[in-house]
N, CA, C and O of each residue as an XYZ file, in Angstrom:
920
protein
N     -58.605     53.128     62.705
C     -58.879     54.405     62.059
C     -60.082     55.071     62.718
O     -61.045     54.413     63.113
N     -59.998     56.406     62.825
C     -61.130     57.155     63.338
C     -61.302     57.109     64.841
O     -62.318     57.579     65.353
N     -60.346     56.559     65.560
C     -60.441     56.481     67.016
C     -59.631     57.584     67.675
O     -58.578     57.972     67.170
N     -60.118     58.087     68.797
C     -59.308     58.982     69.610
C     -58.206     58.171     70.285
O     -58.308     56.951     70.414
N     -57.159     58.858     70.712
C     -56.044     58.158     71.348
C     -56.501     57.373     72.572
O     -56.035     56.258     72.809
N     -57.416     57.955     73.351
C     -57.875     57.279     74.560
C     -58.659     56.007     74.207
O     -58.581     55.015     74.931
N     -59.412     56.030     73.100
C     -60.150     54.845     72.666
C     -59.194     53.769     72.153
O     -59.325     52.592     72.490
N     -58.243     54.187     71.341
C     -57.253     53.257     70.788
C     -56.467     52.582     71.912
O     -56.249     51.370     71.900
N     -56.050     53.394     72.880
C     -55.268     52.862     74.011
C     -56.111     51.888     74.830
O     -55.628     50.827     75.226
N     -57.358     52.242     75.083
C     -58.228     51.376     75.872
C     -58.445     50.025     75.214
O     -58.418     48.995     75.888
N     -58.661     50.019     73.901
C     -58.903     48.768     73.175
C     -57.648     47.899     73.163
O     -57.723     46.690     73.384
N     -56.502     48.512     72.905
C     -55.252     47.745     72.899
C     -54.941     47.155     74.273
O     -54.528     46.001     74.383
N     -55.143     47.959     75.320
C     -54.867     47.466     76.669
C     -55.851     46.369     77.064
O     -55.506     45.458     77.817
N     -57.068     46.461     76.556
C     -58.041     45.407     76.826
C     -57.613     44.107     76.148
O     -57.781     43.027     76.715
N     -57.063     44.207     74.940
C     -56.519     43.022     74.260
C     -55.470     42.329     75.140
O     -55.463     41.106     75.278
N     -54.593     43.133     75.724
C     -53.537     42.585     76.575
C     -54.145     41.904     77.807
O     -53.697     40.838     78.230
N     -55.173     42.545     78.372
C     -55.828     41.979     79.546
C     -56.459     40.631     79.226
O     -56.357     39.695     80.019
N     -57.113     40.523     78.066
C     -57.698     39.243     77.647
C     -56.603     38.202     77.406
O     -56.743     37.041     77.790
N     -55.512     38.631     76.766
C     -54.412     37.718     76.487
C     -53.849     37.129     77.778
O     -53.462     35.962     77.830
N     -53.813     37.957     78.811
C     -53.304     37.519     80.110
C     -54.368     36.790     80.931
O     -54.131     36.427     82.083
N     -55.542     36.578     80.330
C     -56.631     35.818     80.960
C     -57.127     36.442     82.263
O     -57.522     35.729     83.185
N     -57.106     37.763     82.336
C     -57.659     38.432     83.515
C     -59.179     38.489     83.368
O     -59.675     38.992     82.359
N     -59.923     37.989     84.342
C     -61.370     37.819     84.171
C     -62.167     39.118     84.161
O     -63.273     39.166     83.623
N     -61.602     40.181     84.761
C     -62.348     41.443     84.839
C     -61.434     42.604     84.452
O     -60.250     42.623     84.787
N     -62.010     43.569     83.740
C     -61.245     44.743     83.314
C     -62.145     45.969     83.399
O     -63.353     45.871     83.185
N     -61.563     47.112     83.706
C     -62.319     48.353     83.865
C     -61.787     49.411     82.910
O     -60.585     49.665     82.847
N     -62.708     50.025     82.165
C     -62.378     51.160     81.310
C     -63.027     52.397     81.908
O     -64.252     52.510     81.961
N     -62.184     53.326     82.360
C     -62.686     54.574     82.918
C     -62.489     55.656     81.870
O     -61.359     55.964     81.489
N     -63.589     56.231     81.408
C     -63.513     57.215     80.327
C     -64.542     58.304     80.583
O     -65.700     58.009     80.878
N     -64.135     59.537     80.472
C     -65.014     60.667     80.745
C     -66.263     60.623     79.867
O     -66.207     60.223     78.704
N     -67.377     61.036     80.436
C     -68.610     61.160     79.658
C     -68.366     62.097     78.475
O     -67.808     63.182     78.636
N     -68.787     61.670     77.298
C     -68.586     62.472     76.103
C     -67.339     62.105     75.323
O     -67.118     62.616     74.225
N     -66.510     61.208     75.890
C     -65.266     60.822     75.212
C     -65.445     59.611     74.314
O     -64.507     59.217     73.621
N     -66.633     59.008     74.311
C     -66.905     57.909     73.389
C     -66.802     56.517     73.997
O     -66.247     55.610     73.375
N     -67.332     56.336     75.211
C     -67.284     55.011     75.842
C     -68.053     53.977     75.032
O     -67.565     52.868     74.813
N     -69.254     54.337     74.586
C     -70.089     53.368     73.875
C     -69.464     52.974     72.549
O     -69.469     51.797     72.190
N     -68.925     53.940     71.816
C     -68.270     53.629     70.543
C     -67.063     52.721     70.773
O     -66.820     51.791     70.004
N     -66.313     53.000     71.835
C     -65.173     52.146     72.184
C     -65.652     50.728     72.456
O     -65.058     49.761     71.977
N     -66.734     50.607     73.229
C     -67.258     49.287     73.583
C     -67.710     48.523     72.345
O     -67.413     47.337     72.205
N     -68.422     49.191     71.451
C     -68.908     48.504     70.244
C     -67.737     48.085     69.364
O     -67.779     47.033     68.726
N     -66.691     48.912     69.330
C     -65.509     48.565     68.537
C     -64.848     47.302     69.075
O     -64.521     46.401     68.302
N     -64.645     47.223     70.389
C     -63.984     46.013     70.880
C     -64.922     44.810     70.861
O     -64.453     43.674     70.783
N     -66.235     45.030     70.931
C     -67.181     43.912     70.782
C     -67.112     43.363     69.361
O     -67.100     42.148     69.158
N     -67.064     44.263     68.377
C     -66.926     43.822     66.985
C     -65.650     43.010     66.797
O     -65.659     41.987     66.112
N     -64.559     43.460     67.399
C     -63.283     42.744     67.288
C     -63.366     41.367     67.944
O     -62.810     40.394     67.434
N     -64.058     41.292     69.070
C     -64.216     40.000     69.748
C     -65.037     39.032     68.908
O     -64.729     37.842     68.840
N     -66.083     39.547     68.270
C     -66.930     38.689     67.430
C     -66.172     38.210     66.198
O     -66.272     37.045     65.814
N     -65.414     39.115     65.581
C     -64.768     38.780     64.316
C     -63.461     38.017     64.494
O     -63.219     37.018     63.817
N     -62.626     38.491     65.403
C     -61.272     37.933     65.495
C     -61.100     36.921     66.626
O     -60.285     36.005     66.517
N     -61.857     37.078     67.704
C     -61.741     36.136     68.824
C     -62.808     35.044     68.752
O     -62.865     34.158     69.605
N     -63.651     35.123     67.720
C     -64.691     34.120     67.500
C     -65.632     33.989     68.703
O     -66.106     32.896     69.014
N     -65.894     35.102     69.367
C     -66.869     35.092     70.457
C     -68.239     34.720     69.901
O     -68.626     35.176     68.825
N     -68.952     33.907     70.623
C     -70.291     33.497     70.175
C     -71.347     34.527     70.574
O     -72.160     34.953     69.754
N     -71.319     34.918     71.847
C     -72.340     35.842     72.347
C     -71.718     36.828     73.326
O     -70.864     36.474     74.139
N     -72.167     38.068     73.226
C     -71.735     39.121     74.132
C     -72.978     39.728     74.761
O     -73.949     40.022     74.064
N     -72.952     39.915     76.068
C     -74.049     40.557     76.785
C     -73.647     41.985     77.106
O     -72.618     42.221     77.740
N     -74.468     42.946     76.664
C     -74.220     44.357     76.943
C     -75.262     44.785     77.971
O     -76.437     44.948     77.645
N     -74.822     44.963     79.211
C     -75.730     45.278     80.308
C     -75.792     46.774     80.564
O     -74.765     47.447     80.648
N     -77.009     47.284     80.687
C     -77.226     48.676     81.063
C     -78.090     48.672     82.322
O     -78.519     47.615     82.783
N     -78.341     49.851     82.871
C     -79.148     49.849     84.091
C     -80.470     50.603     83.965
O     -81.229     50.681     84.930
N     -80.752     51.157     82.788
C     -82.061     51.758     82.568
C     -82.532     51.450     81.145
O     -81.728     51.194     80.250
N     -83.832     51.482     80.964
C     -84.427     51.224     79.659
C     -83.926     52.220     78.621
O     -83.650     51.847     77.481
N     -83.809     53.483     79.014
C     -83.370     54.526     78.100
C     -81.953     54.261     77.586
O     -81.670     54.445     76.403
N     -81.068     53.827     78.486
C     -79.698     53.528     78.059
C     -79.663     52.325     77.124
O     -78.831     52.259     76.219
N     -80.568     51.372     77.345
C     -80.651     50.219     76.454
C     -81.060     50.624     75.053
O     -80.510     50.127     74.070
N     -82.030     51.529     74.959
C     -82.476     52.006     73.655
C     -81.364     52.792     72.959
O     -81.169     52.661     71.751
N     -80.639     53.606     73.724
C     -79.526     54.363     73.138
C     -78.437     53.424     72.633
O     -77.874     53.632     71.559
N     -78.145     52.385     73.419
C     -77.119     51.425     73.004
C     -77.535     50.713     71.728
O     -76.711     50.506     70.838
N     -78.797     50.337     71.628
C     -79.293     49.662     70.426
C     -79.118     50.555     69.203
O     -78.700     50.082     68.146
N     -79.433     51.836     69.337
C     -79.265     52.773     68.223
C     -77.791     52.899     67.838
O     -77.459     53.000     66.657
N     -76.914     52.891     68.836
C     -75.486     53.009     68.558
C     -74.969     51.775     67.815
O     -74.152     51.900     66.902
N     -75.438     50.591     68.198
C     -75.040     49.371     67.487
C     -75.548     49.417     66.044
O     -74.830     49.031     65.122
N     -76.769     49.882     65.849
C     -77.357     49.943     64.508
C     -76.612     50.935     63.620
O     -76.584     50.773     62.400
N     -76.010     51.959     64.220
C     -75.329     53.003     63.437
C     -73.857     52.691     63.215
O     -73.171     53.428     62.507
N     -73.363     51.608     63.812
C     -71.925     51.339     63.766
C     -71.531     50.676     62.448
O     -72.077     49.643     62.064
N     -70.572     51.296     61.770
C     -70.043     50.760     60.512
C     -68.572     50.422     60.707
O     -67.761     51.330     60.889
N     -68.202     49.148     60.676
C     -66.795     48.771     60.853
C     -65.904     49.425     59.799
O     -66.336     49.685     58.676
N     -64.649     49.686     60.183
C     -63.712     50.330     59.266
C     -63.151     49.351     58.233
O     -62.594     49.769     57.218
N     -63.300     48.046     58.494
C     -62.714     47.053     57.581
C     -63.780     46.301     56.791
O     -63.511     45.234     56.239
N     -64.993     46.859     56.736
C     -66.076     46.204     56.007
C     -67.054     47.280     55.556
O     -67.278     48.254     56.275
N     -67.635     47.115     54.381
C     -68.574     48.139     53.897
C     -70.006     47.854     54.315
O     -70.934     48.508     53.840
N     -70.195     46.882     55.200
C     -71.519     46.576     55.748
C     -71.619     47.076     57.185
O     -70.609     47.249     57.867
N     -72.842     47.304     57.629
C     -73.055     47.718     59.003
C     -72.858     46.521     59.929
O     -72.983     45.370     59.512
N     -72.548     46.812     61.186
C     -72.351     45.724     62.145
C     -73.590     44.847     62.243
O     -73.481     43.625     62.343
N     -74.775     45.467     62.215
C     -76.013     44.691     62.349
C     -76.324     43.867     61.102
O     -77.201     43.005     61.138
N     -75.606     44.125     59.984
C     -75.722     43.253     58.813
C     -74.842     42.012     58.966
O     -75.082     40.979     58.342
N     -73.821     42.140     59.811
C     -72.868     41.054     59.997
C     -73.228     40.167     61.187
O     -73.011     38.955     61.163
N     -73.777     40.784     62.219
C     -74.086     40.058     63.447
C     -75.476     40.459     63.944
O     -75.934     41.581     63.725
N     -76.122     39.527     64.607
C     -77.473     39.804     65.100
C     -77.392     40.460     66.474
O     -76.799     39.913     67.404
N     -77.995     41.638     66.587
C     -78.056     42.384     67.836
C     -79.501     42.384     68.320
O     -80.397     42.798     67.584
N     -79.735     41.932     69.529
C     -81.086     41.851     70.084
C     -81.155     42.622     71.389
O     -80.361     42.384     72.298
N     -82.103     43.547     71.486
C     -82.381     44.194     72.771
C     -83.500     43.409     73.438
O     -84.580     43.254     72.869
N     -83.247     42.925     74.623
C     -84.204     42.054     75.300
C     -85.364     42.876     75.860
O     -85.176     43.810     76.639
N     -86.564     42.495     75.437
C     -87.777     43.157     75.932
C     -88.725     42.151     76.574
O     -89.830     42.503     76.988
N     -88.289     40.911     76.652
C     -89.082     39.845     77.272
C     -88.105     38.803     77.798
O     -86.903     39.055     77.879
N     -88.625     37.630     78.157
C     -87.750     36.560     78.654
C     -87.092     35.787     77.510
O     -86.243     34.927     77.746
N     -87.482     36.093     76.279
C     -86.967     35.332     75.143
C     -85.615     35.863     74.688
O     -85.463     37.054     74.416
N     -84.632     34.962     74.607
C     -83.324     35.284     74.050
C     -83.154     34.447     72.793
O     -83.116     33.219     72.862
N     -83.052     35.102     71.653
C     -82.930     34.374     70.388
C     -81.637     33.562     70.385
O     -80.580     34.078     70.749
N     -81.715     32.302     69.979
C     -80.515     31.444     70.016
C     -79.402     31.909     69.083
O     -78.238     31.568     69.298
N     -79.742     32.689     68.042
C     -78.731     33.133     67.090
C     -78.255     34.565     67.345
O     -77.558     35.139     66.508
N     -78.620     35.142     68.481
C     -78.172     36.502     68.802
C     -76.695     36.504     69.152
O     -76.235     35.701     69.964
N     -75.959     37.412     68.533
C     -74.534     37.561     68.848
C     -74.301     38.586     69.951
O     -73.374     38.452     70.750
N     -75.147     39.605     69.989
C     -75.076     40.631     71.033
C     -76.463     40.785     71.634
O     -77.436     41.004     70.912
N     -76.558     40.672     72.943
C     -77.818     40.891     73.646
C     -77.669     42.139     74.509
O     -76.756     42.231     75.329
N     -78.569     43.092     74.318
C     -78.597     44.302     75.132
C     -79.718     44.136     76.142
O     -80.857     43.858     75.766
N     -79.410     44.303     77.408
C     -80.416     44.084     78.442
C     -80.131     44.966     79.644
O     -78.978     45.287     79.934
N     -81.201     45.359     80.347
C     -80.989     45.953     81.659
C     -80.611     44.829     82.609
O     -80.995     43.677     82.408
N     -79.867     45.165     83.628
C     -79.480     44.148     84.600
C     -80.708     43.649     85.355
O     -80.746     42.507     85.812
N     -81.732     44.535     85.483
C     -82.974     44.124     86.130
C     -83.672     43.029     85.321
O     -84.171     42.057     85.886
N     -83.704     43.192     83.999
C     -84.371     42.194     83.156
C     -83.611     40.873     83.166
O     -84.219     39.805     83.228
N     -82.288     40.943     83.106
C     -81.519     39.698     83.130
C     -81.714     38.969     84.452
O     -81.771     37.740     84.484
N     -81.816     39.717     85.532
C     -82.101     39.109     86.838
C     -83.441     38.385     86.800
O     -83.556     37.258     87.283
N     -84.456     39.032     86.225
C     -85.780     38.412     86.165
C     -85.780     37.192     85.244
O     -86.478     36.214     85.512
N     -84.996     37.242     84.153
C     -84.907     36.089     83.245
C     -84.306     34.894     83.970
O     -84.808     33.775     83.857
N     -83.234     35.130     84.713
C     -82.595     34.042     85.445
C     -83.516     33.478     86.524
O     -83.456     32.291     86.844
N     -84.367     34.341     87.082
C     -85.296     33.881     88.111
C     -86.552     33.250     87.509
O     -87.374     32.685     88.229
N     -86.697     33.349     86.165
C     -87.880     32.800     85.515
C     -89.121     33.618     85.757
O     -90.226     33.075     85.774
N     -88.963     34.930     85.948
C     -90.082     35.809     86.262
C     -90.275     36.840     85.152
O     -89.342     37.147     84.410
N     -91.482     37.365     85.046
C     -91.760     38.457     84.125
C     -91.344     39.771     84.776
O     -91.267     39.872     86.000
N     -91.079     40.765     83.953
C     -90.654     42.067     84.466
C     -91.490     43.168     83.844
O     -91.661     43.219     82.626
N     -92.007     44.044     84.680
C     -92.725     45.217     84.208
C     -91.702     46.213     83.648
O     -90.755     46.572     84.348
N     -91.875     46.666     82.393
C     -90.913     47.627     81.830
C     -90.714     48.869     82.698
O     -89.670     49.517     82.628
N     -91.712     49.197     83.512
C     -91.563     50.361     84.394
C     -90.428     50.161     85.389
O     -89.837     51.126     85.873
N     -90.127     48.891     85.693
C     -89.042     48.600     86.624
C     -87.672     48.814     85.997
O     -86.654     48.727     86.684
N     -87.640     49.096     84.693
C     -86.371     49.327     84.016
C     -86.089     50.814     83.808
O     -85.058     51.178     83.241
N     -86.989     51.661     84.259
C     -86.853     53.081     83.964
C     -85.931     53.817     84.921
O     -85.465     54.910     84.602
N     -85.657     53.245     86.086
C     -84.721     53.847     87.026
C     -83.568     52.888     87.246
O     -83.733     51.672     87.147
N     -82.399     53.439     87.546
C     -81.259     52.549     87.695
C     -81.352     51.785     89.016
O     -82.015     52.245     89.946
N     -80.702     50.631     89.110
C     -80.908     49.719     90.243
C     -80.650     50.328     91.604
O     -81.296     49.946     92.580
N     -79.722     51.266     91.694
C     -79.403     51.842     92.992
C     -80.584     52.596     93.581
O     -80.618     52.848     94.786
N     -81.560     52.961     92.742
C     -82.725     53.701     93.218
C     -83.884     52.787     93.574
O     -84.908     53.250     94.074
N     -83.733     51.500     93.321
C     -84.818     50.564     93.600
C     -84.681     49.992     94.998
O     -83.577     49.713     95.466
N     -85.808     49.823     95.652
C     -85.830     49.202     96.975
C     -86.108     47.718     96.788
O     -87.174     47.330     96.311
N     -85.145     46.897     97.166
C     -85.296     45.459     97.027
C     -85.763     44.860     98.341
O     -85.416     45.370     99.407
N     -86.548     43.783     98.286
C     -86.977     43.131     99.527
C     -85.783     42.581    100.287
O     -84.762     42.236     99.692
N     -85.914     42.502    101.587
C     -84.822     41.995    102.407
C     -84.551     40.534    102.054
O     -85.474     39.732    101.910
N     -83.283     40.213    101.922
C     -82.903     38.837    101.649
C     -83.467     38.258    100.381
O     -84.143     37.232    100.444
N     -83.226     38.866     99.215
C     -83.756     38.325     97.960
C     -83.215     36.929     97.695
O     -82.087     36.613     98.072
N     -84.020     36.093     97.045
C     -83.594     34.742     96.744
C     -82.417     34.780     95.773
O     -82.415     35.572     94.832
N     -81.431     33.940     95.994
C     -80.272     33.933     95.094
C     -80.641     33.383     93.726
O     -81.584     32.604     93.584
N     -79.887     33.799     92.733
C     -80.054     33.270     91.385
C     -79.564     31.830     91.374
O     -78.477     31.536     91.871
N     -80.367     30.928     90.806
C     -79.978     29.524     90.716
C     -79.865     29.137     89.248
O     -80.188     29.930     88.363
N     -79.405     27.914     88.994
C     -79.165     27.462     87.628
C     -80.429     27.539     86.784
O     -81.501     27.104     87.204
N     -80.284     28.098     85.591
C     -81.391     28.215     84.656
C     -80.938     27.553     83.352
O     -80.026     28.046     82.688
N     -81.580     26.432     82.986
C     -81.087     25.668     81.833
C     -81.329     26.375     80.504
O     -80.718     26.010     79.500
N     -82.207     27.378     80.474
C     -82.408     28.120     79.227
C     -81.312     29.167     79.016
O     -81.026     29.564     77.886
N     -80.708     29.605     80.116
C     -79.580     30.558     80.037
C     -78.487     30.033     80.976
O     -78.347     30.529     82.094
N     -77.729     29.056     80.542
C     -76.697     28.474     81.408
C     -75.543     29.446     81.647
O     -75.418     30.434     80.923
N     -74.700     29.187     82.641
C     -73.603     30.114     82.973
C     -72.649     30.386     81.823
O     -72.018     31.442     81.780
N     -72.534     29.440     80.882
C     -71.601     29.621     79.763
C     -72.270     30.250     78.541
O     -71.684     30.267     77.458
N     -73.488     30.766     78.702
C     -74.243     31.291     77.558
C     -73.531     32.465     76.889
O     -73.554     32.586     75.664
N     -72.901     33.327     77.679
C     -72.192     34.493     77.137
C     -70.690     34.322     77.353
O     -70.245     33.816     78.383
N     -69.926     34.755     76.357
C     -68.472     34.709     76.470
C     -67.913     35.967     77.139
O     -66.920     35.914     77.864
N     -68.569     37.089     76.880
C     -68.128     38.371     77.432
C     -69.351     39.147     77.917
O     -70.422     39.082     77.313
N     -69.177     39.871     79.000
C     -70.224     40.748     79.516
C     -69.654     42.148     79.659
O     -68.642     42.355     80.328
N     -70.314     43.104     79.024
C     -69.924     44.513     79.123
C     -70.957     45.203     80.009
O     -72.156     45.135     79.736
N     -70.498     45.864     81.066
C     -71.407     46.501     82.018
C     -71.263     48.008     81.913
O     -70.258     48.573     82.345
N     -72.264     48.660     81.341
C     -72.250     50.119     81.203
C     -72.633     50.758     82.533
O     -73.436     50.206     83.284
N     -72.059     51.919     82.821
C     -72.304     52.622     84.091
C     -72.147     51.649     85.259
O     -73.002     51.572     86.142
N     -71.044     50.912     85.246
C     -70.880     49.815     86.195
C     -70.748     50.284     87.637
O     -70.921     49.488     88.561
N     -70.441     51.571     87.848
C     -70.266     52.049     89.219
C     -71.561     52.030     90.020
O     -71.532     52.154     91.244
N     -72.706     51.873     89.337
C     -73.967     51.946     90.078
C     -74.849     50.709     89.891
O     -76.004     50.711     90.317
N     -74.322     49.651     89.258
C     -75.206     48.516     88.986
C     -74.584     47.150     89.257
O     -75.111     46.137     88.798
N     -73.484     47.102     89.987
C     -72.816     45.809     90.156
C     -72.808     45.363     91.611
O     -72.035     44.481     91.984
N     -73.653     45.961     92.427
C     -73.590     45.663     93.846
C     -74.888     45.026     94.334
O     -75.886     44.968     93.615
N     -74.844     44.555     95.564
C     -76.011     43.981     96.242
C     -76.621     42.844     95.431
O     -75.906     41.968     94.946
N     -77.942     42.859     95.286
C     -78.608     41.743     94.604
C     -78.184     41.619     93.149
O     -78.177     40.517     92.600
N     -77.834     42.723     92.522
C     -77.532     42.700     91.088
C     -76.206     42.004     90.796
O     -75.987     41.524     89.683
N     -75.326     41.950     91.786
C     -74.040     41.290     91.571
C     -74.235     39.802     91.271
O     -73.384     39.172     90.642
N     -75.359     39.247     91.724
C     -75.633     37.837     91.454
C     -75.702     37.547     89.959
O     -75.303     36.472     89.512
N     -76.206     38.498     89.193
C     -76.317     38.309     87.747
C     -74.929     38.118     87.148
O     -74.726     37.240     86.309
N     -73.978     38.936     87.577
C     -72.632     38.869     87.023
C     -71.898     37.630     87.505
O     -71.156     37.009     86.744
N     -72.097     37.272     88.751
C     -71.405     36.109     89.300
C     -71.982     34.798     88.769
O     -71.321     33.761     88.827
N     -73.207     34.838     88.254
C     -73.826     33.631     87.705
C     -73.106     33.166     86.436
O     -72.918     31.968     86.226
N     -72.709     34.118     85.598
C     -72.149     33.770     84.290
C     -70.651     33.522     84.376
O     -69.930     34.184     85.123
N     -70.206     32.552     83.594
C     -68.784     32.250     83.460
C     -68.287     32.986     82.222
O     -68.216     32.413     81.135
N     -67.947     34.250     82.394
C     -67.597     35.097     81.249
C     -66.619     36.175     81.691
O     -66.576     36.559     82.860
N     -65.840     36.652     80.733
C     -65.012     37.827     80.984
C     -65.931     39.035     81.173
O     -66.954     39.152     80.499
N     -65.564     39.928     82.089
C     -66.379     41.108     82.360
C     -65.575     42.371     82.100
O     -64.418     42.489     82.502
N     -66.224     43.326     81.407
C     -65.606     44.613     81.124
C     -66.524     45.707     81.642
O     -67.668     45.811     81.201
N     -66.050     46.510     82.555
C     -66.849     47.597     83.104
C     -66.549     48.911     82.407
O     -65.401     49.202     82.070
N     -67.596     49.703     82.194
C     -67.463     51.033     81.601
C     -68.019     52.054     82.577
O     -69.139     51.902     83.064
N     -67.259     53.080     82.863
C     -67.763     54.133     83.737
C     -66.904     55.378     83.593
O     -65.732     55.307     83.224
N     -67.516     56.525     83.893
C     -66.765     57.779     83.943
C     -66.361     58.098     85.371
O     -65.437     58.878     85.600
N     -67.059     57.491     86.341
C     -66.863     57.870     87.746
C     -66.739     56.644     88.643
O     -67.646     56.365     89.426
N     -65.639     55.910     88.545
C     -65.468     54.752     89.425
C     -65.193     55.187     90.861
O     -64.688     56.283     91.102
N     -65.530     54.316     91.810
C     -65.166     54.559     93.207
C     -64.354     53.371     93.706
O     -64.028     52.470     92.933
N     -64.030     53.368     94.981
C     -63.170     52.312     95.530
C     -63.793     50.929     95.351
O     -63.090     49.959     95.068
N     -65.114     50.843     95.516
C     -65.777     49.546     95.354
C     -65.674     49.064     93.910
O     -65.513     47.870     93.656
N     -65.767     49.995     92.970
C     -65.667     49.627     91.559
C     -64.274     49.074     91.254
O     -64.143     48.031     90.615
N     -63.241     49.773     91.712
C     -61.872     49.295     91.491
C     -61.683     47.914     92.109
O     -61.054     47.040     91.512
N     -62.225     47.724     93.298
C     -62.062     46.443     93.979
C     -62.764     45.327     93.216
O     -62.223     44.230     93.077
N     -63.985     45.610     92.715
C     -64.730     44.573     92.001
C     -63.972     44.102     90.766
O     -63.978     42.914     90.446
N     -63.325     45.023     90.078
C     -62.599     44.685     88.850
C     -61.129     44.359     89.129
O     -60.288     44.421     88.233
N     -60.839     44.017     90.369
C     -59.516     43.537     90.771
C     -58.415     44.544     90.444
O     -57.287     44.165     90.129
N     -58.756     45.834     90.521
C     -57.794     46.914     90.255
C     -57.216     46.850     88.835
O     -56.190     47.469     88.555
N     -57.863     46.114     87.955
C     -57.364     45.962     86.583
C     -57.961     47.059     85.702
O     -58.890     46.817     84.931
N     -57.411     48.268     85.828
C     -57.885     49.423     85.059
C     -57.072     49.481     83.765
O     -55.899     49.853     83.778
N     -57.697     49.116     82.665
C     -56.954     49.059     81.402
C     -56.876     50.419     80.723
O     -56.061     50.621     79.823
N     -57.721     51.350     81.150
C     -57.685     52.682     80.540
C     -58.270     53.700     81.498
O     -59.340     53.484     82.066
N     -57.572     54.807     81.679
C     -58.070     55.917     82.491
C     -58.039     57.187     81.641
O     -56.997     57.564     81.104
N     -59.185     57.832     81.529
C     -59.264     59.080     80.764
C     -60.208     60.013     81.520
O     -61.403     60.052     81.226
N     -59.684     60.763     82.492
C     -60.538     61.610     83.336
C     -61.086     62.820     82.589
O     -60.611     63.182     81.512
N     -62.086     63.425     83.187
C     -62.744     64.576     82.567
C     -61.756     65.711     82.308
O     -61.798     66.343     81.253
N     -60.864     65.970     83.271
C     -59.911     67.073     83.124
C     -59.051     66.887     81.874
O     -58.780     67.846     81.152
N     -58.622     65.647     81.624
C     -57.807     65.384     80.445
C     -58.616     65.548     79.169
O     -58.097     66.014     78.155
N     -59.892     65.165     79.218
C     -60.738     65.316     78.025
C     -60.948     66.787     77.675
O     -61.075     67.139     76.502
N     -60.984     67.652     78.704
C     -61.091     69.092     78.448
C     -59.792     69.615     77.854
O     -59.804     70.399     76.906
N     -58.657     69.171     78.427
C     -57.354     69.607     77.921
C     -57.147     69.175     76.476
O     -56.495     69.879     75.704
N     -57.696     68.021     76.106
C     -57.553     67.515     74.741
C     -58.563     68.114     73.773
O     -58.490     67.863     72.570
N     -59.503     68.901     74.282
C     -60.517     69.483     73.422
C     -61.649     68.538     73.072
O     -62.489     68.863     72.234
N     -61.684     67.356     73.711
C     -62.786     66.414     73.480
C     -64.046     66.935     74.143
O     -65.122     66.933     73.545
N     -63.907     67.378     75.375
C     -64.987     68.053     76.084
C     -64.577     69.506     76.323
O     -63.427     69.879     76.092
N     -65.506     70.305     76.778
C     -65.194     71.699     77.079
C     -65.539     71.979     78.533
O     -66.470     71.400     79.094
N     -64.772     72.874     79.126
C     -65.094     73.294     80.478
C     -66.362     74.133     80.476
O     -66.744     74.694     79.449
N     -67.001     74.213     81.613
C     -68.251     74.971     81.636
C     -68.461     75.607     83.005
O     -67.995     75.097     84.024
N     -69.161     76.710     83.005
C     -69.643     77.355     84.223
C     -71.149     77.478     84.088
O     -71.682     77.523     82.979
N     -71.823     77.532     85.210
C     -73.281     77.630     85.209
C     -73.666     79.013     85.712
O     -73.203     79.458     86.763
N     -74.517     79.685     84.949
C     -74.999     81.003     85.325
C     -76.519     80.962     85.458
O     -77.207     80.371     84.625
N     -77.024     81.575     86.482
C     -78.465     81.751     86.596
C     -78.811     83.140     86.064
O     -78.391     84.152     86.625
N     -79.569     83.177     84.991
C     -79.879     84.428     84.329
C     -81.360     84.771     84.601
O     -82.258     83.983     84.303
N     -81.582     85.939     85.159
C     -82.954     86.389     85.398
C     -83.315     87.450     84.384
O     -82.538     88.368     84.121
N     -84.503     87.315     83.817
C     -85.009     88.305     82.856
C     -86.330     88.847     83.386
O     -86.892     88.324     84.348
N     -86.810     89.898     82.746
C     -88.088     90.481     83.151
C     -89.199     89.443     83.028
O     -90.088     89.365     83.876
N     -89.137     88.647     81.961
C     -90.206     87.660     81.753
C     -90.156     86.555     82.820
O     -91.196     86.149     83.339
N     -88.947     86.070     83.149
C     -88.895     85.020     84.162
C     -89.250     85.533     85.541
O     -89.713     84.771     86.390
N     -89.037     86.825     85.772
C     -89.382     87.393     87.083
C     -90.842     87.769     87.173
O     -91.481     87.551     88.203
N     -91.385     88.343     86.087
C     -92.728     88.914     86.158
C     -93.745     88.187     85.289
O     -94.942     88.457     85.383
N     -93.282     87.266     84.441
C     -94.218     86.540     83.579
C     -94.573     87.335     82.330
O     -95.350     86.864     81.499
């Protein structure tokens, strides 16, 4: 109930992908069409019906992590009169500590990389997405960390996956033995390849405009006396 057709289709197709034991799946959905709400809905279903123990929700900037946390806090399941955060523990990682009873962990991929390496992370390093960061040549590979073993998470959801799953950051995803679900509005060839061409849902911007979910727009530069002369 309350889902757009594109969200309903994406969740159902993701169920089929999990049933077929495909390790990676990609949801392509136009910005503004409700990617985050879709993700929280299928995460709730995984926790309740698939008995998932822990889900990692990866973002690539601090701001997106805060937005995701607010979205989880505001989510009210359709089959329960309690909020999701009353039913399951949601933790946004701000240090190396991961609470053992957390059901959903929200983290930047930069922070998870530092946790696996056993290093502290300056929050300023989370303010820009990984593609904008200059990494040292030949970074040390992620090795086994007994506080966060490879089986720690059952599912990993990667938001804006088109810009955070490559180079050094891919080590974070390859470290964990978990199903991976990518979310993006703008996948490229590398994104499709990483997710093994398993696109469970496609909802391009043009279709979202045709459906009235988004609106078309033009940009006008308007000059006034005040902007010209002060």
